[in-house]
N, C-alpha and C positions, 0 to 999 in steps of 0.2 A: 779750105785754110779758116776762110772766115768766119763757115759757119760754121765750123769745128768749136770756134773760138765763146762763140756767141753761147749753145748749148753748155759749157762748159759754166760759161759765168751765169747762164739761168739755171742750171742747178748747183751751182755755189748760191746762190739770191737765194731759192728754194729750200733748202736744207738750214741759211740764215733765218728764213721766216717760220720755219720748223721751231728751232731753237727759241725762237721769241714768241711765241703762240705759247710753247710749253714752259717755259716761267711763268707767262700772263696767266693761264691755267694754275698753277701751282701757287702765285699767289691766293690769286682769287681762293683759292682751296682754303690753302690756312689764314685769309679774313675770315671769311663764310663762317668759321669751325670757330676761330675767338667770335667774332660779333652773333653766335647762334649760342654759344657759352655764355655771354652776356646775358644773353635776355633770359636764357633757360635760368640762367643763378638768381634773377631779380622777382623771380616769378615763385607763386606761393606753390606747399608744396603736393596740397589739391588736383594744382593747374596744369603745374611742374611732370605730374605723374598724368595725365590724360594729351601734351601737347609734345612730351620728352621725343613723340617717333618720327617728330614731321621733319626732313630732311635738310631743308636747308632755314637757314636766318631769314631769307625773303620770304620762303612760305612759311615759316613761321610767324611772323611778322603781319603778315596779310589776315594770318584767325586769329589772332588776337584782337587785329585793331578790327576784325568783322565783328566778334562778340561781345567786345565790350562797346562798339560804338551803338549797336544793339541796348544791349543794358542800360548805356547813357540817355536815351529818347525814350526806353520805358522809363527811367528813371523820374525822365524831365515832366511823363506824360504824368506818371503817379502824383510830383511836388505839385502839378499844378490842379490835379483831381480836388489834393488835401486841399489845396487856398482854398481852390472855388467852394467845398465841401465846409467845409469848415464856418460850423456855427454857434452861437455864444448863448450859454445860458442863465436863466437867474442862480441856477446853484453854484456856482464859483464867482467870485474877483472877479468885476470887467477888467481889471489893467492887466490881471494876472494870465485873462485870456488874450486879450492883444498882444502881453507877452509872448506866446503862444504861435502867434500870427506872423509875428517879428519874425521868429525862429523856422517859418516857413520859407519868408520871402531868401530872409538866407541862406537857407539849402537852393533854393532858385538859382540868386544870385553866382550862387560854387558850379552850379550849373547850367550858366552862361544868360539867363533870363534874369533882364533886368524888368522888375516892375519901375513906372514913372510914382512920385511920390504924392503928387496929386490922385494919381489912382488909388493907391495906399488910401489914403486919406478917407476916402470916398467908399472905401470898398469898409475898413474899421468901424465908420458910421452905419453904414448900411446892413450891420452884421449885429447892432448894440440888440442886446437881448430883450423880450418882449416889454420890462417892466419900465424898458429908457425908451419908452415910445413917443411920450410927452419932450421931450430932452433929441430923442431923434427927429423929431419932426420941426423943431427948433435950429436943431444942425444945418437942418438941408436947405433948411431957408435963409439962413443968415450968408450976407453976402462976402462975409469976409472970409478970405481963401487964408485956412488953416494951414498949415507946416506939421508932420507928424509928432516935433514936439510941442507945436501952440495944442494940438489937438488932446497929446496927455497931461498937457497942465490943468486943460476944459474937464474931462476926464476924472484926472485928482481933484480938483476944486467939487462938481456934480456929486462925487462919493461922497466925503465929507461930511457932505449937507446934506448929506439923505441920509447918512449916520447923528447926526442927530435931530432932527428932525424925527427919527427913529426912538431915540432917549429921550428927547420930551414926548413922546407918544406914550411911551411905554411907562415913564414918571408920573402923566395925567391918569392912564386909566390904573395905578396902582394908588393914587391917593384916593380916586374915586369906589376905587375897592373899600380902601380903608373907610371912607367918608360912608362908605353902603354899611358895613360890619359895624361903626358905632349907633349910626341910627338903629338897625335891629337890637343893639343892644342896648339903648338907653329903651324902645318901646315893649323892648323884654321887661324891662324891669320895672313901669310905669305899670304894665298887666298882672306884672307880681305882686306891684305896690297895692294895685288896685283892689287886687283877689286879697290879700290878706288886709286888708279893712273890710274888702264885706264881709268874709268870713269871723272877722270881730264885731260888724253889728248883729252879724244875725247871733250871734252868742247871746245870750239872753242871762246867766251868770258864772261866775266861774267858782268853784271852791278850793280854798285852799284847804294843801293836806295839814296842817299845822294846827285848824281848826276845829270846829265841829262838824264833822260831814253831813248831820241832818237838815241841814239848808234849802228849803222848799225854793226851784226856780219855776215861774210861770212864764207863757208866749203870747198868752191871749191878753183878753179887754179885762182890767180890774178895778173895782172902783175901792179909795183907799182914802184912809180916814184919818187925821195924825192926831195922836195920844200924847198926854206928860213925857208917858217912859218912854218916846220915842219910839214906838212902830202904829202898823199902819192894821187895820182891820177892817175885811170887806162883809157889811150884816149880811147874812143871807144866801149867802155865796164860799164858794170851795178855792176860792182862790187870798192867798195873803201876800199884801205884800209889808216889807220890815226895815227898816231903816240898821236894824242891827242882826247879827246869827239868831235865831232863835230856832228852837227843835218844833214836829209837828205837835209835841204831848202839850209843849208850850201854849201853843195857838188852841188847840183842842178846847184843854184847862180854863183859856181866857173867853172862850166865846161859851162854854156852858156858863160860864159865872156872868156872862154879860144876859146871856139869855133870862139864867132863873130871877137874877135883877129885874128885869123888863117885865116879867109876869110876876 
């Protein structure tokens, strides 16, 4: 009797346990279905098409976690590589390039990689372009502990100073070129003037088209004698000089007259 009651109680407990387990299994399936649906609903179409066949929410979550954890690690390596490989050039503004470097730092921070400010300051100084080597050495030997804000202020002041120096040098060069041009122009004018004077000096006589064109001009030596009529006569020579314009025929007649008088 006692044994029969015990077996009956055990059977009742077994049935009750089975019902409880069935209810738990049904609840788990319902919860898994909802959770899997929420995850799939949040995915992009391209990811959804490759992950929708995964049976349970747990398996789906583990697959996605593994995929994006690897991508995140790759992204961190990529960002770190970009930061250390970043080089400044003289072809772009230094301040603009510092801003680009700070964008990489911001992306590193989003990837949970935080760089100390002192490290960033030293990195910016080390990455300055070759034309800033002198200023780079000055900052490296400076005992002042710069912050990012103070470093940017010093770089901005240095940039403005370099811009003013370049403008002054350009103006000085322009003035020098203008002075050389004026000097060349003066020398050219002086040379032209001297050439004109030499040309005038080489000219012995010039005839005016409105007067008698028979005027004779001689460039070699001449013996001249002044007379009352205002002309000169070279005795026994073929060169004649007169203060007036006279024709060759008049000179010849006067020459014959003089010879007949002396003869």
